[in-house]
N, CA, C and O atoms as a DFTB+ gen file, in Angstrom:
416 C
 N C O
     1  1      46.027      35.260     -28.933
     2  2      45.091      34.429     -28.166
     3  2      43.932      34.887     -27.636
     4  3      43.077      34.083     -27.265
     5  1      43.759      36.144     -27.538
     6  2      42.594      36.686     -27.038
     7  2      41.393      36.339     -27.804
     8  3      40.387      35.970     -27.197
     9  1      41.409      36.439     -29.335
    10  2      40.183      35.973     -30.043
    11  2      39.868      34.596     -29.701
    12  3      38.675      34.296     -29.646
    13  1      40.759      33.697     -29.457
    14  2      40.256      32.391     -29.183
    15  2      39.468      32.279     -27.977
    16  3      38.480      31.545     -27.975
    17  1      39.827      32.973     -26.889
    18  2      39.095      33.006     -25.724
    19  2      37.625      33.571     -25.957
    20  3      36.636      33.045     -25.448
    21  1      37.584      34.553     -26.673
    22  2      36.279      35.122     -26.996
    23  2      35.457      34.296     -27.808
    24  3      34.240      34.388     -27.649
    25  1      35.912      33.501     -28.653
    26  2      35.044      32.566     -29.334
    27  2      34.714      31.380     -28.500
    28  3      33.686      30.764     -28.782
    29  1      35.430      30.996     -27.542
    30  2      35.008      29.919     -26.564
    31  2      33.935      30.488     -25.694
    32  3      32.933      29.809     -25.466
    33  1      34.068      31.651     -25.208
    34  2      33.225      32.287     -24.518
    35  2      31.879      32.581     -25.071
    36  3      30.841      32.448     -24.423
    37  1      31.948      32.980     -26.280
    38  2      30.717      33.179     -27.081
    39  2      30.050      31.879     -27.404
    40  3      28.820      31.831     -27.389
    41  1      30.708      30.899     -27.673
    42  2      30.148      29.617     -27.984
    43  2      29.452      29.086     -26.657
    44  3      28.348      28.543     -26.702
    45  1      30.108      29.259     -25.553
    46  2      29.544      28.743     -24.334
    47  2      28.285      29.638     -23.999
    48  3      27.234      29.079     -23.689
    49  1      28.362      30.902     -24.051
    50  2      27.204      31.730     -23.903
    51  2      26.032      31.275     -24.734
    52  3      24.905      31.210     -24.243
    53  1      26.271      30.978     -25.916
    54  2      25.230      30.699     -26.789
    55  2      24.514      29.398     -26.535
    56  3      23.337      29.211     -26.844
    57  1      25.354      28.439     -25.906
    58  2      24.771      27.151     -25.524
    59  2      23.861      27.305     -24.204
    60  3      22.940      26.532     -23.938
    61  1      24.175      28.219     -23.549
    62  2      23.367      28.283     -22.187
    63  2      22.466      29.615     -22.209
    64  3      21.948      30.050     -21.181
    65  1      22.337      30.157     -23.324
    66  2      21.449      31.431     -23.550
    67  2      20.030      31.063     -23.100
    68  3      19.532      29.958     -23.315
    69  1      19.392      32.104     -22.435
    70  2      18.071      31.920     -22.053
    71  2      17.097      31.829     -23.278
    72  3      15.965      31.380     -23.096
    73  1      17.479      32.217     -24.444
    74  2      16.735      32.238     -25.618
    75  2      16.341      30.753     -25.995
    76  3      15.274      30.482     -26.546
    77  1      17.239      29.872     -25.670
    78  2      17.021      28.454     -26.033
    79  2      16.725      27.681     -24.797
    80  3      17.030      26.488     -24.767
    81  1      16.168      28.243     -23.789
    82  2      15.768      27.466     -22.569
    83  2      14.857      26.370     -22.908
    84  3      14.251      26.361     -23.980
    85  1      14.725      25.322     -21.913
    86  2      14.035      24.226     -21.980
    87  2      12.500      24.612     -21.766
    88  3      12.155      25.778     -21.575
    89  1      11.614      23.553     -21.813
    90  2      10.263      23.945     -21.480
    91  2      10.050      24.077     -20.039
    92  3      11.007      23.835     -19.303
    93  1       9.002      24.406     -19.566
    94  2       8.608      24.670     -18.115
    95  2       8.691      23.371     -17.398
    96  3       8.561      22.318     -18.022
    97  1       8.903      23.395     -16.110
    98  2       9.074      22.207     -15.407
    99  2       7.714      21.362     -15.241
   100  3       7.764      20.169     -14.943
   101  1       6.625      21.966     -15.425
   102  2       5.395      21.201     -15.326
   103  2       5.185      20.392     -16.669
   104  3       4.321      19.516     -16.711
   105  1       5.884      20.651     -17.641
   106  2       5.674      19.907     -18.828
   107  2       6.532      18.636     -19.004
   108  3       6.539      17.916     -20.002
   109  1       7.247      18.474     -17.888
   110  2       8.165      17.145     -18.011
   111  2       7.326      16.154     -17.105
   112  3       6.881      16.449     -15.996
   113  1       7.180      14.969     -17.725
   114  2       6.436      13.853     -17.073
   115  2       7.200      13.375     -15.901
   116  3       6.487      12.916     -15.009
   117  1       8.487      13.368     -15.679
   118  2       9.252      12.832     -14.696
   119  2       8.923      13.602     -13.394
   120  3       8.963      13.046     -12.296
   121  1       8.601      14.884     -13.559
   122  2       8.463      15.772     -12.301
   123  2       7.118      15.345     -11.641
   124  3       6.971      15.375     -10.419
   125  1       6.206      14.972     -12.449
   126  2       4.842      14.567     -12.043
   127  2       4.915      13.292     -11.473
   128  3       4.111      13.001     -10.588
   129  1       5.876      12.376     -11.896
   130  2       6.087      11.033     -11.456
   131  2       6.676      11.194     -10.034
   132  3       6.314      10.429      -9.140
   133  1       7.494      12.086      -9.831
   134  2       8.272      12.308      -8.578
   135  2       7.181      12.900      -7.414
   136  3       7.144      12.522      -6.243
   137  1       6.368      13.851      -7.989
   138  2       5.462      14.511      -7.092
   139  2       4.176      13.764      -6.816
   140  3       3.418      14.130      -5.917
   141  1       3.930      12.736      -7.573
   142  2       2.620      11.893      -7.542
   143  2       2.552      11.296      -6.177
   144  3       1.533      11.423      -5.500
   145  1       3.657      10.613      -5.725
   146  2       3.746       9.831      -4.480
   147  2       3.388      10.663      -3.245
   148  3       2.540      10.266      -2.446
   149  1       4.044      11.826      -3.095
   150  2       3.596      12.691      -1.901
   151  2       2.252      13.256      -1.948
   152  3       1.566      13.407      -0.937
   153  1       1.863      13.581      -3.179
   154  2       0.531      14.146      -3.370
   155  2      -0.456      12.999      -3.101
   156  3      -1.492      13.303      -2.510
   157  1      -0.280      11.810      -3.435
   158  2      -1.247      10.755      -3.058
   159  2      -1.258      10.517      -1.515
   160  3      -2.308      10.373      -0.889
   161  1      -0.019      10.486      -0.946
   162  2       0.057      10.250       0.533
   163  2      -0.751      11.423       1.294
   164  3      -1.461      11.138       2.258
   165  1      -0.632      12.667       0.862
   166  2      -1.294      13.775       1.508
   167  2      -2.865      13.550       1.411
   168  3      -3.592      13.653       2.399
   169  1      -3.329      13.235       0.140
   170  2      -4.745      13.101      -0.028
   171  2      -5.357      11.793       0.804
   172  3      -6.490      11.754       1.283
   173  1      -4.440      10.814       0.867
   174  2      -4.972       9.500       1.731
   175  2      -4.983       9.964       3.059
   176  3      -5.961       9.589       3.706
   177  1      -4.037      10.792       3.743
   178  2      -3.910      11.175       5.077
   179  2      -5.190      12.053       5.331
   180  3      -5.894      11.869       6.324
   181  1      -5.448      12.981       4.419
   182  2      -6.691      13.786       4.684
   183  2      -7.999      12.991       4.653
   184  3      -8.889      13.285       5.451
   185  1      -8.148      12.050       3.815
   186  2      -9.230      11.150       3.698
   187  2      -9.301      10.356       4.936
   188  3     -10.370      10.257       5.538
   189  1      -8.194       9.767       5.364
   190  2      -8.268       8.986       6.669
   191  2      -8.701       9.897       7.881
   192  3      -9.479       9.447       8.722
   193  1      -8.213      11.136       7.970
   194  2      -8.509      12.068       8.932
   195  2     -10.004      12.401       8.880
   196  3     -10.644      12.455       9.930
   197  1     -10.578      12.625       7.695
   198  2     -11.992      12.948       7.555
   199  2     -12.892      11.724       7.954
   200  3     -13.927      11.891       8.600
   201  1     -12.494      10.587       7.578
   202  2     -13.187       9.258       7.996
   203  2     -13.297       9.165       9.594
   204  3     -14.325       8.850      10.194
   205  1     -12.043       9.496      10.197
   206  2     -11.950       9.278      11.686
   207  2     -12.848      10.296      12.361
   208  3     -13.513       9.931      13.330
   209  1     -12.919      11.515      11.935
   210  2     -13.591      12.531      12.508
   211  2     -15.172      12.231      12.313
   212  3     -15.957      12.375      13.251
   213  1     -15.555      11.832      11.113
   214  2     -17.081      11.711      10.902
   215  2     -17.556      10.310      11.313
   216  3     -18.778      10.167      11.338
   217  1     -16.861       9.342      11.612
   218  2     -17.345       8.212      12.028
   219  2     -16.551       7.618      13.133
   220  3     -15.747       6.715      12.903
   221  1     -16.771       8.149      14.465
   222  2     -15.924       7.677      15.550
   223  2     -16.323       6.223      15.978
   224  3     -17.387       5.721      15.616
   225  1     -15.409       5.572      16.771
   226  2     -15.610       4.323      17.232
   227  2     -16.728       4.299      18.195
   228  3     -16.944       5.294      18.886
   229  1     -17.468       3.220      18.294
   230  2     -18.615       3.149      19.288
   231  2     -17.937       2.961      20.684
   232  3     -16.861       2.384      20.843
   233  1     -18.651       3.486      21.619
   234  2     -18.211       3.343      23.094
   235  2     -18.444       2.118      23.639
   236  3     -19.508       1.556      23.380
   237  1     -17.593       1.577      24.386
   238  2     -17.757       0.234      25.023
   239  2     -18.900       0.201      26.097
   240  3     -18.968       1.099      26.936
   241  1     -19.720      -0.743      26.072
   242  2     -20.887      -0.933      27.111
   243  2     -20.253      -0.952      28.453
   244  3     -19.096      -1.350      28.588
   245  1     -20.997      -0.520      29.488
   246  2     -20.531      -0.517      30.768
   247  2     -20.379      -1.941      31.382
   248  3     -19.547      -2.185      32.256
   249  1     -21.286      -2.917      30.838
   250  2     -21.197      -4.191      31.524
   251  2     -20.511      -5.183      30.477
   252  3     -20.962      -6.322      30.363
   253  1     -19.362      -4.733      29.669
   254  2     -18.877      -5.647      28.766
   255  2     -18.087      -6.876      29.542
   256  3     -17.901      -7.937      28.947
   257  1     -17.689      -6.703      30.730
   258  2     -17.010      -7.777      31.382
   259  2     -18.000      -8.804      31.689
   260  3     -17.728      -9.988      31.486
   261  1     -19.213      -8.415      32.198
   262  2     -20.268      -9.460      32.578
   263  2     -20.631     -10.208      31.300
   264  3     -20.786     -11.429      31.273
   265  1     -20.760      -9.389      30.219
   266  2     -21.202     -10.177      28.879
   267  2     -20.102     -11.219      28.532
   268  3     -20.436     -12.335      28.135
   269  1     -18.830     -10.884      28.672
   270  2     -17.804     -11.752      28.349
   271  2     -17.699     -12.914      29.133
   272  3     -17.305     -13.963      28.625
   273  1     -18.052     -12.825      30.472
   274  2     -18.110     -13.971      31.344
   275  2     -19.282     -14.929      30.964
   276  3     -19.226     -16.153      31.083
   277  1     -20.433     -14.169      30.456
   278  2     -21.648     -15.164      30.155
   279  2     -21.235     -15.859      28.878
   280  3     -21.610     -17.020      28.719
   281  1     -20.479     -15.253      27.924
   282  2     -20.134     -15.977      26.713
   283  2     -19.251     -17.181      27.010
   284  3     -19.456     -18.254      26.444
   285  1     -18.225     -17.005      27.934
   286  2     -17.391     -17.938      28.379
   287  2     -18.181     -19.217      29.121
   288  3     -17.873     -20.391      28.915
   289  1     -19.053     -18.864      29.853
   290  2     -20.013     -19.933      30.430
   291  2     -20.642     -20.604      29.491
   292  3     -20.737     -21.823      29.631
   293  1     -21.184     -19.992      28.386
   294  2     -21.885     -20.650      27.319
   295  2     -20.968     -21.663      26.580
   296  3     -21.345     -22.800      26.294
   297  1     -19.749     -21.174      26.296
   298  2     -18.786     -22.032      25.518
   299  2     -18.347     -23.150      26.289
   300  3     -17.967     -24.168      25.711
   301  1     -18.361     -23.057      27.680
   302  2     -17.806     -24.214      28.477
   303  2     -18.817     -25.400      28.481
   304  3     -18.455     -26.527      28.818
   305  1     -20.068     -25.124      28.105
   306  2     -21.015     -26.150      28.195
   307  2     -21.524     -26.307      26.680
   308  3     -22.487     -25.669      26.256
   309  1     -20.768     -27.240      25.884
   310  2     -21.111     -27.284      24.537
   311  2     -22.375     -27.806      24.162
   312  3     -22.877     -27.416      23.108
   313  1     -23.069     -28.789      25.011
   314  2     -24.420     -29.137      24.735
   315  2     -25.473     -27.961      24.563
   316  3     -26.351     -27.953      23.700
   317  1     -25.253     -26.955      25.523
   318  2     -26.225     -25.887      25.553
   319  2     -25.826     -24.958      24.449
   320  3     -26.722     -24.381      23.832
   321  1     -24.609     -24.761      24.148
   322  2     -24.192     -23.797      23.160
   323  2     -24.481     -24.179      21.764
   324  3     -24.842     -23.332      20.946
   325  1     -24.330     -25.476      21.450
   326  2     -24.551     -25.930      20.119
   327  2     -25.933     -26.452      19.811
   328  3     -26.273     -26.697      18.654
   329  1     -26.763     -26.630      20.897
   330  2     -28.054     -27.115      20.742
   331  2     -28.958     -26.431      19.637
   332  3     -29.509     -27.120      18.779
   333  1     -29.083     -25.156      19.681
   334  2     -29.866     -24.359      18.750
   335  2     -29.420     -24.648      17.449
   336  3     -30.271     -24.908      16.598
   337  1     -28.117     -24.645      17.125
   338  2     -27.468     -24.758      15.822
   339  2     -27.893     -26.171      15.255
   340  3     -28.412     -26.297      14.146
   341  1     -27.636     -27.198      16.091
   342  2     -27.849     -28.602      15.695
   343  2     -29.246     -28.799      15.328
   344  3     -29.550     -29.448      14.327
   345  1     -30.211     -28.199      16.193
   346  2     -31.663     -28.519      15.880
   347  2     -32.211     -27.870      14.620
   348  3     -33.139     -28.332      13.957
   349  1     -31.527     -26.723      14.350
   350  2     -32.164     -25.945      13.228
   351  2     -31.274     -26.163      11.997
   352  3     -31.833     -25.998      10.913
   353  1     -30.077     -26.481      11.993
   354  2     -29.267     -26.588      10.821
   355  2     -29.736     -27.956      10.014
   356  3     -29.791     -29.045      10.587
   357  1     -30.052     -27.782       8.684
   358  2     -30.406     -28.792       7.903
   359  2     -31.483     -29.740       8.330
   360  3     -31.552     -30.865       7.836
   361  1     -32.337     -29.309       9.249
   362  2     -33.423     -30.072       9.794
   363  2     -34.350     -30.652       8.667
   364  3     -34.911     -31.735       8.836
   365  1     -34.495     -29.964       7.582
   366  2     -35.405     -30.336       6.613
   367  2     -34.823     -31.360       5.653
   368  3     -35.529     -32.207       5.106
   369  1     -33.391     -31.248       5.448
   370  2     -32.842     -32.109       4.402
   371  2     -32.028     -33.342       5.113
   372  3     -31.812     -34.353       4.445
   373  1     -31.633     -33.264       6.303
   374  2     -30.949     -34.291       6.851
   375  2     -31.808     -35.063       7.809
   376  3     -32.481     -34.529       8.691
   377  1     -31.737     -36.465       7.561
   378  2     -32.467     -37.262       8.507
   379  2     -31.894     -37.224       9.936
   380  3     -30.697     -36.965      10.062
   381  1     -32.653     -37.461      11.019
   382  2     -32.151     -37.318      12.366
   383  2     -31.051     -38.274      12.664
   384  3     -30.118     -37.896      13.373
   385  1     -31.083     -39.477      12.185
   386  2     -29.999     -40.428      12.489
   387  2     -28.711     -40.059      11.827
   388  3     -27.688     -40.581      12.272
   389  1     -28.628     -39.249      10.849
   390  2     -27.383     -38.722      10.176
   391  2     -26.924     -37.575      10.820
   392  3     -25.791     -37.210      10.506
   393  1     -27.601     -36.846      11.737
   394  2     -27.133     -35.592      12.456
   395  2     -26.140     -36.056      13.430
   396  3     -26.327     -37.094      14.065
   397  1     -24.962     -35.243      13.593
   398  2     -23.923     -35.635      14.636
   399  2     -24.533     -35.422      16.002
   400  3     -25.339     -34.526      16.253
   401  1     -24.083     -36.321      16.870
   402  2     -24.564     -36.254      18.201
   403  2     -23.552     -35.477      19.068
   404  3     -22.371     -35.397      18.728
   405  1     -24.031     -34.901      20.200
   406  2     -23.298     -34.069      21.002
   407  2     -22.668     -34.732      22.261
   408  3     -22.131     -34.107      23.175
   409  1     -22.818     -36.183      22.177
   410  2     -22.358     -36.913      23.283
   411  2     -20.834     -37.105      23.107
   412  3     -20.384     -37.440      22.012
   413  1     -20.041     -36.897      24.171
   414  2     -18.540     -37.168      24.171
   415  2     -18.187     -38.545      23.951
   416  3     -17.003     -38.882      23.931
């Protein structure tokens, strides 16, 4: 029985022998497919960080609240707010009687 064990052991050792090893890991396409996602995420994160550092957001003006109130007052009075647009829009192509009136 001893010779049979040796033949099985020899056969197993031959199948796993380093002489017949597979190609290096970087030659398999699936490895690069798995690594591509994290690599792309790291590159995108570094790019986002670079953009954030080199182009900061503008500072809000000191009187932003007053300007907002002025815009709201302009929108509350539609005749004044739309007047410049209605006077200049299509003034050459549209006859005056065909222009929309601002009267409610």
